[in-house]
N, C-alpha and C positions, 0 to 999 in steps of 0.2 A: 801427674798421678794425683788422684783424689782418694779420700777415705770416707767411709760412711760410719757414722756413730749415732746410734739411737734414731735412725731414719734421717739424720741430717747429713749433708754432704760438706766435707771439709776439703777445700780446694785452694791451697795457697798459690798454685800456678795461675789460677783465674785472677787473683789479685794482682799478680805480676803482669799478666796480660793487660789488664785494665790500666795499670800504671803506664805501661809501654804505649798503649793506645793514646793516653793523654799526651805523652811526649810527641808522638807522631801527628796527632790532631793539631797540636800547637804549631808544629813545623808546616803542616799543610795549610793552616790558616795564614801563617806568615807569607808563604809563597803566594797564596790567593790574594793577599793584600798587595804584594808587589805587582802582581798582574793588574789588579784594579787601579792602582795608583799611577800607573804610567803605561804608555803604549809599549807593549812587549811583543816582539815577533819571535817566531820559533827559533831563529838563529841565536837568540840570547842564551839558550840552554835552560831557561827557567822551567819549561815543560818537562825537559829531561830530568831536572832535579825533582820535580813533583813525582814523575814516574818512578824514580829511584826510591823515594820514601814510601810510595804506595807499594812497590815490590817488597820493600823491607817489612812493611806491615803484613803482607800475605805470608812471608817467610816466618815471621813471629807467630802468626796464627798456626801455621803448619807445625811449628815446634810445640805449641800448646796441644795440638791434636795428638802428636806422638807421645808427649808426656802424659796425656790423659789416658792413653791406652796402655801405658807401662804397667806391667804385672796384671793386666786384665785378660781374661780368657775370651777375647772377642777378636774375630778375624778382621783385619784392617779393611778389606774390601767391603765387608758387611757394615762395619762401623762407619765408613765414609759414605755409605748410602742412607744412613739414618738422619733423622732430624728434619728441619725445615727444607722445603723444596723451593728452588728459585725459578725454574722454567722446565716444562716438559719432563717432569719427574726427575730432574737433575737436582741433587742435594746441594745445599749451600756448602757443605763440607767438601764434597768432591770438587766443587768449583774453586774453593779456597786452596785445596791441595794442588790442583792444576795451575792456578795462578802463581803459587809459590814456586812450583817447578819451572814455569815459564821464566820467572824472574831469575832463578838460579842458573838455568841452562840455555837461555835464548842465544847467548853469544856462541855457544858450541854449535848451534844449528845454522848459524848465518852462512849463506852461500852453499849449503849442502843440497844436492839434488835428491838425495834419499836419506830419510830419517828413520831411526828405530821406531818400532810400533808404539812404544810408550810416548815418545816425543810427538808423533802424529796425533795420538789421542789427546795429549795436552794441548796442542795447537788447536785442534778441532773444538775442544771444550771451551777454551778461552775465546777463540774467534767467534764462536756461536753467540756469545754474549756481547763481546766488544764490537764485532763487525769490522774491525780494522787492526792491522799490525801496529799502526801509529798509536802510541800511548794506550796500548791494549789494557793494561792493568788499571790505569786511571779510569778508563771506560767501564771496566768490570766493577770497580768500587762505586762509581757513580750509579750504575745500574742497581747494585745491591742496596744502596741507600736512597733510591728513588730520586737521583739527581739533586739531592739536598747538598748543603755545604759538605765538601769533601772531608770525610772523617771516618775513623774506624770505630769509635765508641758506640755508634748506633747499632753495630753488629753484635755487641756483647750479649743482649738478651737471647739472640738466636743461637749464639755459640753455647750459652748456658743451656738452652733447650736441647741441643745436641748432646752435651755432657750428661744431662739428665736421662736422655735416651740410653746412653751407655750404662749408666748406673742401673736403670731399670732392666735392661737386657742382661746385665751381669747377674742380677738377682734371680732371673729365670733359668740361668745356666746351672 
């Protein structure tokens, strides 16, 4: 939740998100160094560790989205369509939401022939960017930061842009 005072936005949750990203960025950098320092094959589990921390980052962002909308008179589906777009009119925020849901629910979907509609939508949104079930969330993050060093902090300005859209939308309501 954020507050507006004299035109300024006071958003303590954004500071917490930024601090959490610093922790996750450090962990992803450590894993990247481990990969660079030695021959690591997939069986070592190191890529699964990276995927886990990337999934955690998407879940942390999703919590920020929910917190931001707390006590706001904005429909969630409208809110998640706002802000920067990543591809074909898909918003960053809707991709973050789908990625977080992927991380939280993927194990529930394993081996199922038929999935609920929301699960199918999540899979489609993530796979459209990732192109693969293997390390899908890591691929999404790499796409979002243009294949630079794997980190979440570069997303902060775009998340702030979305938050500002919510603040502006709320003023119009």
